[in-house]
LOTI-381682 format. One line per field, with one value per residue (C-alpha): x, y, z; residue in one letter; residue number from 1. Coordinates in Angstrom, 2 decimals. Layout:
// residues N
east	c(X,...)
north	c(Y,...)
up	c(Z,...)
code	c(a,...)
pos	c(NUM,...)
This chain:
// residues 196
east	c(-14.40,-14.68,-11.50,-10.60,-8.99,-5.74,-3.41,-1.83,1.74,2.18,5.04,2.60,2.21,5.77,7.33,5.17,7.27,10.51,11.57,14.38,13.34,10.58,7.51,4.22,1.95,-1.07,-4.50,-7.72,-9.71,-9.24,-7.94,-10.24,-13.94,-16.10,-15.88,-12.07,-11.36,-10.02,-8.88,-5.29,-4.94,-1.65,-1.23,-1.99,1.10,4.30,6.69,10.22,12.91,16.25,18.01,15.26,14.78,11.25,8.39,4.81,2.10,-1.02,-4.27,-7.55,-10.30,-13.95,-15.03,-13.15,-9.78,-6.87,-5.41,-1.71,0.92,4.17,7.18,10.56,13.76,15.26,18.65,18.01,14.21,11.35,8.40,5.14,1.96,-1.37,-3.36,-6.51,-5.67,-7.62,-6.13,-7.13,-6.55,-6.34,-5.63,-3.07,-1.46,-2.20,-2.16,-2.84,-4.79,-3.61,-5.21,-4.25,-6.28,-8.61,-7.91,-4.18,-4.76,-7.14,-4.56,-1.86,-3.95,-5.48,-3.10,-3.91,-6.44,-7.18,-5.47,-6.76,-7.15,-7.92,-8.80,-6.06,-4.81,-1.62,-0.99,1.45,2.12,2.30,3.65,3.04,4.87,4.93,6.88,8.05,6.11,7.43,6.08,6.64,5.12,3.77,6.34,5.28,8.42,8.35,4.65,5.09,8.13,6.17,3.05,4.96,7.30,4.49,1.81,-0.57,-3.82,-4.60,-5.48,-2.97,-1.98,1.43,1.99,4.96,6.84,8.00,5.04,2.15,-1.36,-3.36,-6.80,-8.15,-11.22,-11.18,-12.00,-9.28,-6.69,-7.68,-7.40,-3.96,-2.74,-4.27,-2.22,0.99,0.94,3.50,5.98,9.12,9.87,7.00,8.01,11.06,10.12,11.35,11.32,9.90,10.09,7.43,8.50,7.86)
north	c(38.99,35.21,33.42,29.91,27.43,26.99,28.73,26.87,27.77,30.40,30.55,29.79,26.24,25.74,26.29,23.53,20.91,21.84,18.21,17.56,20.58,18.56,20.17,18.67,17.29,19.55,18.02,19.72,17.14,16.03,12.62,12.47,11.70,10.83,7.10,7.09,9.89,8.57,9.83,8.97,8.73,10.25,12.43,15.77,17.46,19.18,17.31,18.43,17.24,16.21,19.31,21.45,23.45,22.17,21.85,20.65,21.49,19.35,20.10,18.22,20.12,20.14,17.94,15.05,16.57,18.53,22.02,22.06,24.76,24.14,26.22,26.22,28.13,29.25,30.94,33.93,33.93,31.74,31.01,29.32,28.10,26.92,24.01,22.04,18.33,15.09,11.69,8.93,5.21,3.24,-0.43,-0.44,2.87,6.34,9.49,13.12,15.43,19.01,22.25,25.74,27.06,29.70,32.36,32.37,32.51,35.41,37.35,36.53,37.84,40.95,43.33,41.95,43.71,40.48,37.19,34.21,31.32,27.72,25.12,22.50,19.85,17.84,14.37,13.26,9.62,9.14,6.56,7.12,4.90,6.11,9.38,9.13,10.55,9.86,12.07,11.97,14.33,12.98,14.78,15.88,14.61,11.21,10.86,11.71,9.43,6.50,7.14,7.49,4.55,2.14,3.57,4.22,5.83,8.69,12.21,15.01,18.22,19.61,23.30,25.30,22.16,21.16,21.53,19.11,19.11,15.98,16.36,12.92,12.86,11.58,7.92,7.71,9.22,6.73,3.82,5.01,5.17,1.78,0.28,2.31,4.10,1.76,2.17,3.82,5.37,7.82,9.02,10.29,9.84,12.34,11.69,13.97,13.39,14.39,17.44,16.94)
up	c(-1.18,-0.92,0.10,-0.98,1.36,-0.52,-2.90,-5.80,-6.60,-3.88,-1.46,1.35,0.10,-1.10,2.32,3.77,5.43,3.71,4.02,1.57,-0.48,-2.08,-3.60,-2.47,-5.16,-4.92,-5.40,-6.46,-4.49,-0.88,0.08,3.08,3.23,6.23,5.47,5.78,8.27,11.56,14.92,15.82,19.60,20.74,17.65,19.29,20.68,19.65,17.36,16.54,14.13,15.67,14.27,15.89,12.66,12.05,14.49,14.03,16.58,16.22,18.06,18.05,16.22,17.25,14.37,12.80,12.12,13.47,13.42,12.58,12.83,10.99,12.09,10.38,10.93,7.65,8.02,10.30,10.27,11.39,9.09,9.95,8.28,9.67,8.27,8.66,8.57,8.42,9.19,6.77,7.06,3.82,4.39,7.21,6.25,7.61,5.52,6.32,4.04,4.50,3.37,4.48,7.38,6.00,8.64,7.90,4.17,4.59,6.64,4.10,1.19,2.82,1.07,-2.38,-4.64,-6.52,-5.90,-7.90,-5.48,-6.25,-3.62,-3.17,-0.77,-0.32,1.08,3.75,4.70,8.47,10.90,14.62,17.10,20.70,20.78,17.15,14.22,10.71,7.92,4.18,1.62,-1.65,-3.79,-7.29,-9.07,-7.34,-8.18,-11.87,-12.20,-10.71,-12.81,-16.08,-15.43,-14.60,-16.91,-14.01,-15.11,-12.74,-13.87,-13.25,-15.02,-15.84,-15.13,-16.41,-17.40,-13.93,-11.59,-11.35,-9.90,-9.18,-10.79,-9.82,-7.59,-4.00,-4.75,-7.41,-5.06,-2.37,-4.84,-5.96,-2.35,-1.52,-4.36,-4.12,-0.76,0.79,-2.06,-0.59,-4.00,-3.42,0.05,1.84,5.47,8.04,11.75,14.41,18.17,20.67,22.62,26.32)
code	c(m,k,y,s,k,c,l,i,g,a,a,a,i,l,v,i,f,s,m,s,a,c,v,p,l,l,s,l,y,p,l,w,d,k,a,h,a,v,d,m,p,g,l,a,g,t,w,i,m,p,d,e,n,e,k,v,i,i,q,d,a,e,d,i,g,y,l,v,e,y,i,a,r,e,k,s,k,t,v,s,s,s,y,r,m,h,a,v,k,l,g,k,t,f,f,f,d,f,e,p,e,e,r,g,l,r,q,w,s,e,t,e,a,f,l,p,l,v,g,a,h,f,v,v,r,a,e,l,t,g,d,t,l,k,l,g,i,l,d,d,e,r,f,v,k,k,v,r,k,e,g,i,q,i,p,y,a,e,l,h,g,d,e,y,v,l,t,a,e,t,a,a,i,q,n,f,l,l,q,y,g,d,d,p,a,l,w,e,m,n,e,f,q,r,l,r)
pos	c(1,2,3,4,5,6,7,8,9,10,11,12,13,14,15,16,17,18,19,20,21,22,23,24,25,26,27,28,29,30,31,32,33,34,35,36,37,38,39,40,41,42,43,44,45,46,47,48,49,50,51,52,53,54,55,56,57,58,59,60,61,62,63,64,65,66,67,68,69,70,71,72,73,74,75,76,77,78,79,80,81,82,83,84,85,86,87,88,89,90,91,92,93,94,95,96,97,98,99,100,101,102,103,104,105,106,107,108,109,110,111,112,113,114,115,116,117,118,119,120,121,122,123,124,125,126,127,128,129,130,131,132,133,134,135,136,137,138,139,140,141,142,143,144,145,146,147,148,149,150,151,152,153,154,155,156,157,158,159,160,161,162,163,164,165,166,167,168,169,170,171,172,173,174,175,176,177,178,179,180,181,182,183,184,185,186,187,188,189,190,191,192,193,194,195,196)
C-alpha cells in the first residue's frame, strides 16, 4: 500500500503545535521550492515554551531541510508528532513548510484497512534571535477572515463549513506571503527558548 506524506483532517495534523488551539491552514501544495529553501544557522536544537508543556526538537536533515519532533503534554498524557520541514525566506521574513514525516504516518496508519490520504502541508512564520524562536501557525480562520475582508484572490476550498484547505500552487502561496506575511492579523506568535 502506498502511503502519502500527510493526512487531511486527521487528529495527527490537528494536534500540531497546539498554540492557542488554532487549526493550521492545510495546503495541497508546498510553500518551499529549491529557489527559496534556506538553511538557518542556529536553528537545530531543542526549543521549549516557558510553561514547559510544548517542546520542539529540530535536527538538520541530509538534504536541504530539517527533521522536527513536536512534543506536547496534554493533561495526563504526552503526545508527539514527527515532521519534515523546510525553511523558506521570502523578502526578509522566514517561514517553515511542514509536512508529516512519512515513517510516523505509516506507523500511525498500519492498523487501518483503507485510510484515504491526501498530501498536505502547513505554514509557520518564524523569527530566530539568539536563543529565542518565535513561531506562529497560519491559522485557517485568520486566513479566511483576511482574504474575505480584503477581497484577496487566492484559491482555497471550504470543507464542512468551518475547515479550509489552501488549493493555490506554490508560487501563489509565496506571492501571498510576500504581500501579507508580515501582517500580525494572520499570526499569533508563540515564544520558545533554547533548552541548554
